[in-house]
C-alpha positions in Angstrom: 0.0 0.0 0.0 1.2 3.5 -0.8 2.4 5.3 2.3 0.6 8.4 3.6 3.9 10.4 3.4 7.2 9.8 1.7 10.3 11.9 2.4 12.7 11.0 -0.3 16.4 12.0 -0.1 15.8 15.6 0.9 18.6 18.1 1.4 18.3 21.5 3.1 20.8 24.1 4.1 20.7 27.5 5.8 22.6 30.3 3.9 24.1 33.4 5.5 26.7 35.9 4.5 29.2 33.7 6.4 28.4 30.7 4.3 26.2 27.6 4.2 25.1 25.4 7.1 23.7 22.1 5.9 20.9 20.9 8.1 19.6 17.7 6.3 21.5 15.4 4.0 19.7 12.9 1.8 17.2 12.2 4.5 14.5 9.6 3.7 11.7 7.8 5.5 8.0 7.0 5.2 4.9 7.4 7.4 2.1 4.9 6.9 -1.7 5.2 7.5 -2.6 5.0 11.2 1.0 5.1 12.3 2.6 7.2 15.0 6.3 7.9 14.1 8.7 9.3 16.6 11.8 11.3 15.7 14.6 11.9 18.1 18.1 13.2 17.6 20.7 15.5 19.1 19.8 19.2 19.8 20.3 21.3 16.6 20.1 18.3 14.2 17.2 19.8 12.3 14.1 18.1 13.6 12.0 21.2 13.5 13.4 22.1 10.1 12.2 18.7 8.9 8.7 19.3 10.2 8.7 22.8 8.5 9.7 21.1 5.2 6.9 18.5 5.5 4.3 21.2 6.3 5.4 23.3 3.4 6.9 26.3 5.3 10.2 25.5 3.7 11.2 24.0 0.4 13.8 21.3 0.1 16.9 22.0 -2.0 16.9 18.5 -3.3 14.7 15.4 -3.1 10.9 15.5 -2.6 8.2 15.2 -0.1 5.1 13.4 -1.3 1.6 13.1 0.3 -0.6 10.2 -0.8 -2.3 11.3 -4.0 -5.8 10.7 -2.6 -5.2 13.0 0.3 -3.5 15.7 -1.7 -6.4 15.6 -4.2 -9.4 15.6 -1.8 -8.2 17.6 1.2 -7.1 21.3 1.3 -5.3 20.7 4.5 -4.1 17.1 4.8 -1.4 18.0 7.4 -1.9 19.7 10.8 0.9 21.2 12.9 0.9 21.4 16.7 3.8 23.4 18.2 5.6 23.4 21.5 3.5 26.4 22.7 -0.2 26.5 22.3 -0.2 30.0 20.8 -3.8 30.6 21.8 -4.8 34.2 21.3 -5.7 35.9 24.5 -8.1 38.4 23.0 -10.3 35.5 21.6 -12.4 33.1 23.6 -11.5 29.4 23.6 -14.3 28.8 21.1 -12.9 31.5 18.9 -9.4 30.1 19.2 -10.4 26.5 18.2 -12.3 27.8 15.2 -9.6 30.2 14.0 -8.4 28.0 11.2 -12.0 27.5 10.0 -12.6 31.2 10.1 -9.5 32.0 8.1 -10.3 29.3 5.5 -14.0 30.3 5.2 -15.1 26.9 6.5 -17.4 27.9 9.3 -20.0 25.4 8.1 -22.0 22.8 10.0 -19.8 20.0 8.6 -16.8 21.5 10.3 -18.4 23.3 13.3 -20.3 20.2 14.7 -17.2 18.0 15.1 -15.5 20.9 16.9 -18.3 21.4 19.3 -18.4 17.6 20.0 -14.6 17.6 20.7 -15.1 20.5 23.2 -17.7 18.3 25.0 -15.7 15.1 24.8 -12.4 16.7 26.1 -13.9 18.7 29.0 -13.7 22.2 27.5 -17.4 22.8 26.7 -17.9 24.7 30.0 -14.9 26.9 29.2 -15.5 27.7 25.5 -16.5 31.4 26.3 -13.6 32.2 28.6 -10.2 33.5 27.7 -7.2 31.1 27.4 -5.6 32.6 30.6 -8.3 31.0 32.6 -7.3 27.5 31.4 -4.7 25.2 32.9 -1.7 24.2 30.8 -3.2 20.8 30.0 -6.5 22.4 29.0 -4.7 24.9 26.7 -3.0 22.0 24.9 -6.3 20.2 24.5 -7.7 23.4 23.0 -4.7 23.7 20.6 -5.2 20.1 19.6 -8.9 20.7 18.8 -7.9 23.8 16.8 -5.6 21.5 14.8 -8.1 18.7 14.3 -10.8 21.2 13.3 -9.2 21.4 9.8 -9.6 17.6 9.5 -6.0 16.7 8.8 -4.9 13.1 8.1 -1.4 13.6 9.4 -0.4 15.6 12.5 3.1 17.0 13.1 3.7 17.2 16.8 6.7 19.4 17.7 7.4 18.6 21.3 3.8 19.5 22.2 4.1 18.5 25.9 7.5 20.0 26.7 6.1 23.1 28.3 4.0 21.2 30.8 5.0 20.0 34.3 5.8 16.3 34.4 2.4 15.0 35.8 0.4 17.1 33.4 2.7 16.1 30.5 2.0 12.4 31.1 -1.8 13.0 31.4 -2.0 15.2 28.3 0.1 12.8 26.2 -2.3 10.0 27.3 -5.3 12.1 26.2 -3.8 13.2 22.9 -2.8 9.6 22.1 -6.3 8.3 22.7 -7.9 11.1 20.7 -5.7 10.6 17.7 -6.1 6.8 17.8 -9.9 7.1 18.1 -9.9 9.4 15.1 -7.6 7.1 13.1 -5.0 9.8 12.5 -1.3 9.4 11.7 1.3 11.5 13.5 4.9 12.4 13.6 6.2 13.2 17.1 9.4 15.1 17.5 10.7 14.9 21.0 13.9 15.0 23.1 12.4 12.5 25.5 13.3 8.9 24.7 10.6 7.5 27.1 8.0 9.7 25.5 9.0 8.4 22.0 8.8 4.8 23.1 5.5 5.1 24.9 3.7 7.2 22.2 5.0 5.8 18.9 4.9 2.7 16.8 8.3 3.3 15.3 11.1 5.6 16.3 13.7 7.2 13.9 17.0 8.3 15.3 18.7 11.2 13.4 22.4 11.8 13.4 24.1 15.1 14.2 24.0 17.9 11.7 23.8 17.4 8.7 21.1 14.9 9.7 20.7 11.5 8.2 18.5 8.6 9.4 20.9 6.8 11.7 18.4 4.0 12.8 14.8 3.0 12.7 13.4 1.1 15.6 9.9 -0.5 15.5 8.3 -0.5 19.0 6.5 -3.7 19.8 5.3 -4.0 23.4 3.6 -7.0 24.9 0.4 -5.1 25.9 -3.2 -5.9 25.0 -3.9 -2.2 24.5 -1.1 0.3 24.4 -1.4 3.7 25.8 1.5 6.0 26.8 1.0 5.3 30.5 0.7 1.6 30.2 3.7 1.4 27.8 6.0 2.7 30.5 5.4 -0.5 32.6 5.9 -2.9 29.6 8.7 -5.4 30.1 10.4 -4.4 26.9 10.4 -0.7 27.7 13.8 -0.6 29.3 15.4 -2.5 26.4 14.1 -0.1 23.9 15.2 2.8 26.0 18.8 1.4 26.2 18.8 0.7 22.5 17.7 4.2 21.5 20.1 5.8 24.1 22.9 3.8 22.5 22.0 5.0 19.0 21.8 8.6 20.2 25.2 8.4 21.9 27.0 6.5 19.3 
């Protein structure tokens, strides 16, 4: 079956008056339907640059990035992007924030609005939809940011360390919520993280990037002996420690 996303031998470099800094070097991988892919690597190796290329904010200097033809043909926004910070606008209510993309794209129609209102009810934000973001906890803000992203009905979500700004307990709980939401909606996701444990517990497969210029150093499928995997349950799986040591070894040469 054709993958949802193919990243094929892409190169990218930053250019300044002082010269060229190559970020990515012939980097290739695929993302399949209903797959959660983790990406880890040293600081500064180009993980966020890679997501920007996939989303179309940057253009690769060589190679290509291909979305499954059915998605690119039938969807205006097949990819959603969730950042480290929620970037909720304080002068708008929670409801106005989660419908911002729909408003910009002139999609404030029942087919888009009804799922958003249902998500607000399902994820405990319905009672807060008319308040300002400053009145929400960190976890609630991230749920609102996720609803805003899902409102556009993307098939693939790019998650750029979306839990890193939260305290540890909230981080675990929000990761659990986001995982269940995306699984329930049959979405695919790419999670960029510095946290090896988070990558193992959240993802089906983890890619390890080398230092800059980045190449794919290793790909590790995550197979845990659990009847039903969730990020919290995964951390107690008997294989968890072995995967952690394997990925730690790949990261540290």
